[in-house]
N, C-alpha and C positions, 0 to 999 in steps of 0.2 A: 579397602575404602569404598563406602557406598557412594554412588553417584546417580544423577539423573541426566538424561539426554534430552535436548530440545532440538527440533528441526524447524527452521523458519524458511518456508518455501516462498522465496521472493520472486519477482518478475524477471530479474536479471541473473540471480544466483540463489543457491540454497546455502544457508548458514547452519552449521551444526555446533552446538555448545554443550560441553560437559560441565555440569555444576556439582559441587559437593553439597552436603545437606545444610550448610550455613549460607548458601547463596554465592559462594566464591566460584569464579570461573576457573576451571581446571585446564580447559583446552578449547580453542575455537578453530574451526576450519570452514572453508567455503569453496564452492565450485560454481563457476559461471556456466550458463547455457544460453543458447541463441533464442532470439525472438525472430521468427520468420515473417518478413513483410514483403511478399512477392508481388503485391499490387498496392497502389495507393490506398491507405486507410486500413489495410489488412495487418493483423498482428496475431501470430499463432505460435504455439509451443507444442513440443512433443512430450506427452505425459511421462514417457519412460526416461526422459532427461531428468525429471525430478527424482525418479526412483534411483537411477544410476548415481545421481549426486548424493542421495542418502547413503547408499552403499559405500561409495568412495570416502566420504567425509567421516562416516562412522568408523571404518577400518583405520583411517588415518589417526583418529583420536585414540582408539584403543591401542594402536601401535605406539603412540607417543606417551600414553599414560601407564601402560603396563598393567599392573594388578588393580583393576577397579571392578566393583560389582555394581552393575547398572540395575537399579531396582524399579525404575519407571521411565516412561517416555512421554514427552509432551510435544505439542505442535502449535505453530503459528503459520498463517498462510495468506498469500495474496487472495483477493476476493473477486467474485463475479465471473472469473474465467471458467469455462465449462468444457468438459470432455465427455463424449459419448463412448460407453464401453459395452461390449457384448456380454453374454452370459458367463463367460470365463474371465471377465474383468479386463479384457484386452481392449486398448483404445481402437476405435473404429476410424479415427482420423486425428489430425492434430487438434489440440484444444484451441478454442477461440478465446483470445486474451481479453481481459477487461478493457485494455486500451484500444482494441479493435473498433473501427468506426464504420464498418460496412452496413450496419443495420439501422441507418438513419430513417429509412422509409418505414421499417417495422416499428420503430419508436413512435413515429407519427400515427401509424395505424392503431397501436395500442392506446395512445392518448385519445384519438377520435372515438374509438370503440367504447372505452370505459370512462373517459373524461379525466382531464389532468388532475383536478382536485380529488376525485375518487381514488385514483392511484396514489397520489402524493400523501393524502391523509391516512390511508390504510397501510401502505407499504413503507412510508417515510421516504420514498425515493421519487425521483423525477423521471418521466419517460425519456430515456436517453440510451444511446448505444452502449454505455458502460455496463448496463445491467443484463443479467442472464436471460430474462424473458425475451428481450429483443433479439438476442443471438439465436435462441431456439426457434423463434418465429422466422428468422432469416433462413435457417436451415430448411425449415418446412417449405418456405416459399421458393427455395432454390433447389428443390428436388430430393432432399434427404428425407427418407421415411423415418419419422420419429419413433414409430412403433417397432422398428427394427433394432433399436437400441435397448439394452437391458436396463441400464441406469445412466443418469446424467449426473456427473460428479464435478465438484470444484477441486482445486489442487490438493487441499488437505484431505478431502474425502478419498481421493485416489491413493494418496500415500497411506492413509489409515487402512484402506482395503489391502494394499500390498503388505502392510505390517501384520494385520489381524485377520483378513478374510471377511471383515464386516463392512457393510455399507451404512455409514453413519455421517450425519452432518449436524454441526452444532448451530444454535440459533443465530449466532453472530455472523455466520456465513449465509445461512438460509435467508436472513433478512435483507441480503444484498441481491437477491434474485429478481425482485419485483413481482413475486407471486406468493409472498408470505405476509399475512396480516400481523403487523408488529405488536398490536395491542392484544389481540386474541392468541397470537403465537400459533397460528394454524395456516396450512396451505390454503390459498385462495382458489377454490375449484372453478370459479367462473373464469378466471384468467387462464388457468391450466386447460380448461375445456376449449377455450378459444384458440390457444396455441396448438392444442391437439396432443396433450400429454396426460396420461393416467398417473395419479399420485403414487401408484406403486412403482413407477420408474424413478422415483426420488428416494434418497437415503432416509433412514429413520432419524427423527429429530431428537437431539439430546442437549443438555446444558454443557457449557464449556468446561465445567469442572467434573464431568462424569467420566468414568472409565468407559472407553468406546469398545474395548476388546483387549485381547492378550496376544502377544507375539506368537505367531505360528512357528511350528518346528522348521518349516522351510525358510521363512524370513530370518529366524534366529541363526540358522546355519549360514546364510548368505552374509549376515551382518557381523557374526561373531559374538552374538549375545545369547542369553539364556531364554529358551522358549518358555512361554507363559508369562513373560514380563508384561505388567499392565501398561496399556497405552491410554492416556487421558486425551479426550477429544480436542481440547485446546480451542483456539478462537482465531478470528481474522486478525491480520497483522495490526490494523489500527486499534482494535479493541485490546489486543495484547499489549501494545505500546502504552495505551492509556492506563492499563493496570500497572504496567511496569514502572511508571513514573508517579502513579497515585494522584492524577489530576483532580482538581475541584472546579466548581463553576467559574470562579474568577481567574483561573489559571488555564491557559490554552496549551495544548500539546502541538508543537510544530514539528512535523516529521518530514525530513527530506531524504529520500532514497532514490528509487527509480522515479518516483513522483513525489509530490508534496501534499501533505494533508494537515489541516488545522482543525482540531477537535476540542470540544468542551463537554463536560459531564453533565447529564440531566437525571433528575429523579423520575420525571414523568414525560410522556410524549405530549407536546403542545397540542391543544385542540385543533388549531389551524396552523399548519407548518408553513413557515416562510417559503415561498416558491423557489428561492435561490439556494436553499440548503437541503441536506438530507439528514434524516434521523435514523440511527441504527440501534439494534439491541447490543448492549455492552457484553463483555465477557463475564461480568458480574450479574447475578440473577435479577437484581432489583434496580439496575441502572440502564441508562440509554446514553448515546453520544449524539450530539449535534455536530455534523461534519461538513467541511468544505474541502474539496480536493482538486488538484490539478491533474492533468493527464501526463505531462512530461516536465521534469525539472532536472533531477539527477541524470536522467537519460540524455538530456541535451549536453550536460557536462561530459558524459561518457562519449557521446557523438563527437564533441569537440576534441576530446583526447584522441580518439581513433582516427579522425580525419585530418587533424592539424598538428599533432604532436608526436609524429613518428620518430623524429630524432631524439626528443626528450625521453620517449619510451626506451629507446636503445641505451641512452645514458643511464636511465634508472635501472635497467636490467644489468648493465655492466657493473655498476657500483652498488647494487643492492639498495637503491633509494626508492622512495614512494613517488610515483609519477605525479600524483596530485599535489604533493608538497612542492615539487618543482614548478607546477603550473601556478599554485597559490602565490609563490614568491613573485612571479611576473605580474600577476593580477594586483598584488599589493602595491606595486610601483605605479599603477595607473590611478588617475584622479577620479574623484567623485563625478559620476556622469559619463565615464568611459570615453572621454574626449568627444562628447556630443552624440553618443550612440544611445538609442532606445530600442530594446528588443522585446517583442511580444513572444512569450514562451509557449506558444500553442502549436507545437510540432506535430501533435496528434489530436487536434481539436481542443476546445475549451470546455472544462467542466465548471464547477462552481467558481465564481458566482455567475458566469455568463451563459453556460450551457449551450454552446454553439459547436456542434460537431464539424462545421465547415471551416472553423477558424484555422489559421495556419501561422507558422513562425514567421515573424516579420522583423526586419532591421531598418530603422530610420537613422539617417545621419552619416552614411558612409562617405568618406573622402579618399583622395589618393594618399593622405597621411595616415589613414586607419591601418593598424596592424592587428594581428591575430589576438594579441593580449587585450586590446580594446574590446574585441568581440567576446573574449572569455569573461571579462568583467561585466560586460553588458548582459551576459547570460545570468550571472549571479544577481545583478540588479533587477533584471526583468522578473525573476522568480520572487524576489523580495517585494517588488511593486504589487504582484498579484496576491501575495500574503497580506499586504496592507489593505487591498480591496476586500479580502475575506474578513479582516478585523472590522472594517467598516460595516459589513453586514451584521456581524455579531452585535455591534453597538446599536444598530437600528432595531435589533431584537431584544434590547434591554440588557445585554450582557457586556459589561465593561471589564475587559480583562486587565489585570494588573501586571502580568508578565507572561512570557512564553517559556515552556520547557523545550529546549532544542534536542531533537532526537534524530537517529538515523545517520547514515554515512555522510550526508551533507552537512552535519553539524560537527563533524570531527575537526575540520580545519577552522582556525580562528577567523580567517578572512571573511568567509561567507557568513558566519554568525554575526560578525561585526556589521557587515552590510545590512543584514536583516534587522538588527537592532537600530541602526541609524535610519533606515528607511521608515520603519514602523514607529519609532520612538518608544518601543517597549524593551524592558530589560529581559535578557535571555538567561535562563538558568541552565547550566550544564550539570548533569548528575553523574554519579560515580560510574554507572553502567550505561553507556550510550546505546547499546543494542537492546532497547527496552522490550522489543517484541519477544526476544528469546527469554528475557526475564519474566515477562508476563506469562509465557507458556510454562516456565518453570514453576511459578507460583500457583497456576491452575493445576499443575501436576501434583504439587504438595497438597493442595486442597482435595483433589480427587483421591489421593492415597490416604487421606485422613490424618496427615501429619500436621497441618495447620488449619485453623478455622477462619482466620481473618487475613486474606491475601493483601488487602490494601495497606493495613498497618505494617505487614511484613515488607511490602514494597518500599514504604517510606523509610523503614529501618535499614534495608539493604542499600537502597538507591538514593542516598542523601546527596545534597548539593555539594559540588566541589569547586564551582566557579560561577561567577555572575558576569555577564558581558553587558555593560551599561552603554546606552546610546550616547553618542557625542552630539550635543545640542546644536553646534554649528553645522555639523554634517546633516543633521535631521532637517534643519531649515533649508539647506540647499536641496535635499532630496524631495522636499515638499513641492518644489517647482518642477523637478523632473517628473514626479508622479503625476502632476497635472497634465504634462505633455503625454505621458504614457496613456492616461485615460482618454485624452483627446485623440491620440493616434488610433486606439482601438475603435472608438466611435467612427472615425473617418474611414477606416479600411473595412469595417464590418460588412458593408454592402458588397465590397469587392470579393470577399471570401465566397459568398454564394455564387457569384458569377464564375469565379475561377473553378469551383468544383463541378460546374455544369459544362465546362468546355471539354 
């Protein structure tokens, strides 16, 4: 049986999916890896954790499936995270994660040097710690010799190198560096010169549906696959997800995993991009995405699980249950508004729409009657409030969405999806395949191998709707009042964030 493998290199874990040629999922496996946060605002990963996860999950899938012939490999990846490697492709240090907030000063330096509007309208991005340029400038300003590195790679680039020996980066990842002109699709030498990087230290640029290389004999032996298997470049996770659900302009993709992203599809880059949003190159050659994203959402839920649910984890392990199902049941028992709690979900700063790296997680309304399940529901509601803020920005840009397609691990449980629908007043569509990033990578692989010509049509065929979650009008009216308090809370504590980070 012929099959394709996709690797989705997430922030918290890597997911490997085996697909057959009709788009049916044959096997899924995942492996978590750590995020190292040894100082406030720091977030790092070991690139070899990604590669070890590729090996383990591939072997697991092959063992489970038995006789399959893997004819192609595709990839999806977290974005902006950067790793420096030497001339043998070995990591020179831990990779600096997209969620790392240490480069606040460097973001300001770049904005002052080139101007906010210049950077925003050419790169589609906002001078912020999220993006790769600020991280590399931080390395330079803190004693790292940029010229000592052979290449600077994002996570998917690193895995492609381990698979093929090639240094390749697709446009959907390159556009998240803040040194790619998204209209001309060329590296911006003025920004690179200022940072101190020769373009030769960057991977070769390719489209998401191009074959990046072929599996080396060494990689094939480690994975248990056939050497020479084509590896298609793939795309960033958000672009893959957008393809996997086939979004249009009036339908937003709401993806909650490690973080939350709200995206809509565009045919062209706006002449003047709203200062609160980012615009990225899509995985499709002729499309763009308008994006708004948080820094933490699912990560907060995972933090809550790890810090407050040890007994539930023991129960889940003992009886083979899903820990999140147990937590969801408790949250469902709590009332709208979490018994008077409002949570700001900015545990690693705020991205769109606020772009404040100094923002912090905040809870208002604690009493002696508050229990941990009130806090758990407040986490879900806080994320939903921020999604509502993003929808408001889209409306101000003339984009009135009719519904959201819920994606990612945070959309699997019904409780969080219903809260999002009730807060925003928008219907949420759930599709057949929730892990749309893997499906998007699969479709790009089919396109790269010449098996299909139209991945969007194929996406809609494979990933049709299976459920609609409709907002409850009475709940929506109640949430409007809580949302007003949420916004007022942010405005009230925003000045305090800046003081707190200077202490």
